KOLMIVO-281356 format. One line per 5 residues: for each residue x, y, z of C-alpha. Coordinates in steps of 0.2 Angstrom, whole numbers, plus 5000, padded with zeros to 4 digits. Example, Ala and Ser with C-alpha at 12.3 -4.5 7.8 and 13.67 -1.06 7.14 Angstrom:
BEGIN
5062,4978,5039 ~ 5068,4995,5036 .
//
This chain:
BEGIN
5084,5485,5374 ~ 5086,5465,5371 ~ 5089,5467,5354 ~ 5104,5482,5354 ~ 5111,5472,5367 .
5112,5458,5354 ~ 5118,5468,5339 ~ 5131,5477,5349 ~ 5148,5467,5349 ~ 5154,5460,5363 .
5167,5472,5372 ~ 5183,5458,5372 ~ 5180,5455,5353 ~ 5197,5449,5343 ~ 5206,5465,5335 .
5204,5463,5317 ~ 5218,5464,5306 ~ 5215,5482,5302 ~ 5212,5488,5318 ~ 5231,5480,5323 .
5238,5488,5311 ~ 5231,5505,5313 ~ 5235,5503,5333 ~ 5254,5500,5327 ~ 5254,5513,5317 .
5246,5525,5331 ~ 5261,5516,5342 ~ 5273,5521,5329 ~ 5269,5539,5325 ~ 5264,5545,5342 .
5279,5540,5349 ~ 5288,5547,5335 ~ 5281,5563,5339 ~ 5281,5562,5358 ~ 5300,5559,5357 .
5303,5572,5343 ~ 5295,5586,5355 ~ 5305,5576,5370 ~ 5322,5575,5359 ~ 5321,5592,5354 .
5326,5599,5370 ~ 5342,5586,5372 ~ 5349,5593,5357 ~ 5346,5612,5359 ~ 5353,5610,5378 .
5369,5604,5370 ~ 5370,5616,5355 ~ 5359,5633,5362 ~ 5352,5633,5377 ~ 5369,5636,5388 .
5371,5653,5378 ~ 5352,5658,5375 ~ 5345,5654,5393 ~ 5359,5653,5406 ~ 5374,5662,5402 .
5386,5666,5414 ~ 5404,5670,5416 ~ 5407,5653,5416 ~ 5405,5640,5401 ~ 5406,5625,5410 .
5392,5633,5423 ~ 5382,5638,5408 ~ 5383,5620,5402 ~ 5378,5611,5418 ~ 5363,5623,5419 .
5358,5618,5403 ~ 5362,5599,5406 ~ 5351,5601,5423 ~ 5336,5609,5415 ~ 5337,5593,5403 .
5337,5582,5416 ~ 5321,5590,5426 ~ 5310,5582,5412 ~ 5317,5566,5419 ~ 5314,5571,5437 .
5294,5573,5431 ~ 5293,5556,5420 ~ 5290,5546,5435 ~ 5277,5557,5440 ~ 5266,5556,5425 .
5272,5536,5425 ~ 5263,5537,5439 ~ 5249,5544,5438 ~ 5247,5538,5420 ~ 5249,5520,5428 .
5233,5522,5438 ~ 5222,5527,5426 ~ 5230,5520,5413 ~ 5226,5503,5423 ~ 5208,5508,5427 .
5202,5518,5414 ~ 5211,5513,5398 ~ 5228,5513,5389 ~ 5220,5525,5372 ~ 5214,5538,5384 .
5229,5543,5394 ~ 5239,5540,5376 ~ 5229,5555,5367 ~ 5231,5566,5382 ~ 5249,5564,5385 .
5252,5568,5366 ~ 5243,5583,5368 ~ 5251,5589,5384 ~ 5267,5585,5376 ~ 5263,5595,5358 .
5258,5612,5369 ~ 5273,5613,5380 ~ 5285,5611,5365 ~ 5277,5624,5355 ~ 5278,5635,5371 .
5295,5632,5372 ~ 5297,5638,5353 ~ 5290,5655,5360 ~ 5298,5657,5376 ~ 5309,5674,5375 .
5327,5672,5380 ~ 5339,5678,5395 ~ 5344,5693,5385 ~ 5323,5697,5385 ~ 5318,5694,5401 .
5332,5688,5412 ~ 5329,5673,5422 ~ 5311,5672,5420 ~ 5317,5664,5404 ~ 5327,5651,5413 .
5310,5649,5423 ~ 5299,5647,5408 ~ 5311,5635,5400 ~ 5312,5623,5417 ~ 5291,5623,5419 .
5289,5619,5399 ~ 5303,5605,5403 ~ 5293,5597,5418 ~ 5276,5597,5408 ~ 5286,5588,5393 .
5293,5574,5407 ~ 5275,5573,5414 ~ 5270,5569,5398 ~ 5284,5558,5394 ~ 5282,5548,5409 .
5262,5546,5403 ~ 5267,5542,5386 ~ 5279,5524,5383 ~ 5270,5514,5396 ~ 5252,5516,5385 .
5261,5515,5369 ~ 5271,5500,5374 ~ 5256,5490,5382 ~ 5243,5496,5368 ~ 5254,5488,5354 .
5258,5471,5365 ~ 5243,5467,5371 ~ 5236,5466,5352 ~ 5249,5454,5348 ~ 5251,5436,5346 .
5261,5427,5361 ~ 5275,5423,5349 ~ 5275,5444,5340 ~ 5275,5451,5358 ~ 5293,5458,5352 .
5291,5463,5336 ~ 5274,5472,5339 ~ 5280,5479,5354 ~ 5296,5487,5343 ~ 5284,5500,5333 .
5284,5508,5350 ~ 5301,5507,5351 ~ 5304,5512,5332 ~ 5296,5528,5339 ~ 5312,5533,5349 .
5322,5534,5334 ~ 5311,5540,5322 ~ 5309,5554,5337 ~ 5328,5556,5337 ~ 5328,5557,5317 .
5316,5569,5315 ~ 5323,5581,5331 ~ 5342,5581,5324 ~ 5336,5581,5306 ~ 5326,5596,5310 .
5340,5605,5316 ~ 5353,5600,5303 ~ 5341,5607,5290 ~ 5337,5624,5300 ~ 5357,5625,5301 .
5359,5623,5284 ~ 5346,5636,5277 ~ 5353,5650,5291 ~ 5370,5658,5294 ~ 5374,5654,5315 .
5368,5673,5319 ~ 5352,5667,5312 ~ 5351,5651,5319 ~ 5356,5659,5337 ~ 5343,5672,5336 .
5326,5662,5330 ~ 5331,5646,5318 ~ 5332,5635,5334 ~ 5314,5639,5338 ~ 5306,5633,5321 .
5309,5613,5325 ~ 5299,5616,5343 ~ 5285,5625,5334 ~ 5282,5611,5319 ~ 5278,5601,5332 .
5260,5607,5332 ~ 5259,5601,5315 ~ 5265,5583,5321 ~ 5254,5582,5336 ~ 5239,5586,5326 .
5242,5571,5314 ~ 5245,5560,5330 ~ 5230,5565,5338 ~ 5219,5560,5322 ~ 5228,5542,5322 .
5227,5539,5341 ~ 5209,5543,5341 ~ 5204,5529,5328 ~ 5210,5515,5339 ~ 5202,5505,5356 .
5212,5497,5370 ~ 5216,5476,5369 ~ 5203,5463,5372 ~ 5213,5458,5386 ~ 5211,5474,5395 .
5192,5476,5392 ~ 5190,5461,5397 ~ 5197,5465,5414 ~ 5187,5481,5414 ~ 5172,5473,5410 .
5172,5460,5424 ~ 5177,5474,5438 ~ 5193,5466,5443 ~ 5202,5483,5441 ~ 5214,5488,5456 .
5208,5503,5464 ~ 5228,5508,5469 ~ 5239,5499,5456 ~ 5254,5506,5462 ~ 5253,5503,5481 .
5249,5484,5471 ~ 5265,5485,5464 ~ 5275,5490,5478 ~ 5269,5479,5489 ~ 5267,5460,5477 .
5279,5464,5461 ~ 5293,5475,5471 ~ 5306,5460,5462 ~ 5300,5465,5445 ~ 5300,5484,5447 .
5316,5482,5454 ~ 5325,5472,5440 ~ 5314,5483,5426 ~ 5322,5499,5433 ~ 5340,5492,5435 .
5338,5487,5414 ~ 5333,5501,5409 ~ 5349,5513,5419 ~ 5363,5506,5407 ~ 5354,5508,5389 .
5345,5526,5392 ~ 5362,5532,5399 ~ 5371,5527,5383 ~ 5358,5533,5372 ~ 5359,5551,5382 .
5380,5550,5380 ~ 5381,5548,5362 ~ 5366,5560,5357 ~ 5365,5572,5368 ~ 5381,5574,5378 .
5394,5570,5364 ~ 5387,5584,5353 ~ 5392,5597,5365 ~ 5408,5588,5369 ~ 5414,5587,5351 .
5410,5608,5349 ~ 5424,5609,5363 ~ 5436,5596,5359 ~ 5435,5599,5338 ~ 5427,5613,5338 .
5413,5604,5324 ~ 5394,5607,5330 ~ 5386,5599,5315 ~ 5396,5581,5316 ~ 5388,5574,5329 .
5372,5578,5325 ~ 5373,5573,5310 ~ 5381,5556,5315 ~ 5364,5553,5327 ~ 5355,5556,5312 .
5362,5543,5302 ~ 5360,5529,5316 ~ 5343,5536,5321 ~ 5338,5531,5301 ~ 5346,5515,5304 .
5338,5510,5320 ~ 5322,5512,5309 ~ 5327,5493,5303 ~ 5339,5488,5318 ~ 5325,5493,5331 .
5313,5479,5325 ~ 5328,5466,5319 ~ 5334,5463,5335 ~ 5316,5463,5343 ~ 5311,5451,5330 .
5328,5440,5335 ~ 5319,5438,5353 ~ 5304,5432,5349 ~ 5314,5421,5341 ~ 5328,5416,5354 .
5322,5425,5368 ~ 5324,5441,5379 ~ 5337,5440,5388 ~ 5350,5431,5378 ~ 5347,5446,5365 .
5347,5459,5379 ~ 5362,5453,5388 ~ 5374,5453,5372 ~ 5368,5471,5371 ~ 5374,5476,5389 .
5390,5468,5387 ~ 5392,5477,5370 ~ 5388,5495,5382 ~ 5402,5490,5393 ~ 5414,5488,5378 .
5409,5501,5366 ~ 5411,5517,5377 ~ 5430,5515,5378 ~ 5430,5511,5360 ~ 5421,5526,5357 .
5430,5540,5367 ~ 5446,5531,5362 ~ 5443,5537,5345 ~ 5436,5553,5350 ~ 5451,5556,5357 .
5459,5558,5340 ~ 5459,5570,5328 ~ 5448,5564,5316 ~ 5429,5562,5315 ~ 5428,5552,5298 .
5423,5537,5305 ~ 5410,5546,5318 ~ 5395,5537,5308 ~ 5401,5519,5309 ~ 5406,5522,5329 .
5388,5530,5333 ~ 5380,5516,5324 ~ 5390,5502,5333 ~ 5383,5512,5349 ~ 5367,5516,5346 .
5362,5500,5333 ~ 5372,5488,5340 ~ 5374,5491,5359 ~ 5359,5502,5361 ~ 5346,5493,5351 .
5349,5475,5357 ~ 5344,5480,5372 ~ 5329,5494,5367 ~ 5323,5483,5354 ~ 5314,5468,5365 .
5311,5481,5380 ~ 5293,5485,5378 ~ 5288,5466,5376 ~ 5300,5461,5391 ~ 5293,5474,5404 .
5276,5471,5400 ~ 5280,5452,5401 ~ 5286,5455,5420 ~ 5269,5463,5425 ~ 5250,5454,5427 .
5237,5465,5415 ~ 5228,5473,5430 ~ 5243,5482,5437 ~ 5255,5483,5422 ~ 5253,5500,5415 .
5260,5507,5434 ~ 5273,5491,5432 ~ 5279,5495,5415 ~ 5279,5514,5418 ~ 5287,5515,5435 .
5301,5503,5431 ~ 5306,5512,5414 ~ 5304,5530,5421 ~ 5315,5527,5438 ~ 5325,5520,5425 .
5324,5534,5415 ~ 5330,5545,5430 ~ 5345,5536,5437 ~ 5351,5532,5421 ~ 5349,5545,5404 .
5339,5560,5415 ~ 5358,5564,5422 ~ 5371,5555,5411 ~ 5375,5572,5403 ~ 5377,5582,5419 .
5386,5566,5427 ~ 5398,5566,5411 ~ 5401,5584,5413 ~ 5406,5582,5430 ~ 5416,5565,5428 .
5426,5574,5413 ~ 5431,5589,5423 ~ 5436,5577,5439 ~ 5445,5566,5424 ~ 5456,5583,5421 .
5448,5582,5404 ~ 5450,5564,5399 ~ 5435,5552,5401 ~ 5441,5538,5407 ~ 5431,5540,5423 .
5415,5542,5410 ~ 5420,5526,5404 ~ 5422,5516,5419 ~ 5406,5524,5425 ~ 5394,5518,5410 .
5404,5499,5412 ~ 5398,5500,5429 ~ 5380,5505,5426 ~ 5381,5490,5413 ~ 5386,5477,5424 .
5371,5483,5436 ~ 5357,5479,5419 ~ 5367,5463,5413 ~ 5364,5457,5432 ~ 5347,5464,5431 .
5347,5452,5413 ~ 5348,5436,5421 ~ 5337,5439,5435 ~ 5323,5444,5425 ~ 5310,5432,5421 .
5308,5428,5403 ~ 5292,5418,5396 ~ 5297,5419,5379 ~ 5315,5412,5380 ~ 5306,5396,5391 .
5294,5394,5378 ~ 5308,5395,5363 ~ 5317,5381,5377 ~ 5299,5372,5376 ~ 5297,5370,5358 .
5316,5366,5353 ~ 5315,5352,5366 ~ 5297,5346,5359 ~ 5306,5343,5343 ~ 5320,5334,5349 .
//
């Protein structure tokens, strides 16, 4: 027994370079597949579910019902975050990431098989909503674990860049989701797309999930967490500890999340239906989102890298100011007749304004909480902010457009208002990377 113990590597042995590369690949690929599945629903909710699952005599009522089913997934995300945070802070990040990926894949595959309203009536809507709840639980478990797995394996001066591999997964997932719909729309007639074409992207998720599971099963938790677990210092009730001792960073992360997630779902989900209603165009918005998602593969790590160089606060504050201004420019342009510049506007909104916030977010959220409650802290902040921000944004935008008499000024005012709230939270957040940058500059003078 003594010999075996001597030969076994220490629990907290530093990760080797090839292990770190596998971790980054696991964070990127797994999150890409998770968000591919989650975003498929958003695109389908804007283009197809209102007719297929929520038909009514009122097009507005069908649209609201479709967007409400989208929001259901966000309501389940905090619960998924609480469950995953509790288990992840006690048994490890990797186990929860494998479970979340499998859960998301099964739910998405089944969505592709659900009969529509014409076949089984309102049972179709009920099945769709239940599967969306399962997607929400899986998404709630995913982000925190993926972000921590990458950030906790990173050198202290490269946490932003390492964390961005989780964030890139969002852009890559949206790229795959919108790309899948664009390809299917191109290969089918409108009648074929309505009848069965929209199901194909959901069914293909089974292949992607199998690939993601193979990659994730080959990684291990970071030495920082393994040391904590081996010493027996894990918290028995991490969520309670967060609410009792770390409520301030929790509020900060929630507030930082709301404007970033709102602008994302406004321009990647709501605007797709808005363009159908105002311009009769089902393809321009999807194509513009796909282009911006591709650009996000570069801009997301760029903003994260920049936050490693100059600090998280300055980069994130710039992003929130841009969000507050951009939304007015965006809807001002959409009020015209031409959509030729839509991809450029989408890049400005997603890759400059949004990504400046989203790129550094994984590292900055992780830096707000101690390791023993970190999974619970980042998951709660991220997912509660997602509910308040992105989850209800398409539905809120549709209602505000109606209240504004068909003019989008109330939508713009709403987004600018929550951008101000997020900016205030940014100025109040602890920025250890910014402090380190300032100290390094002072020592050089």
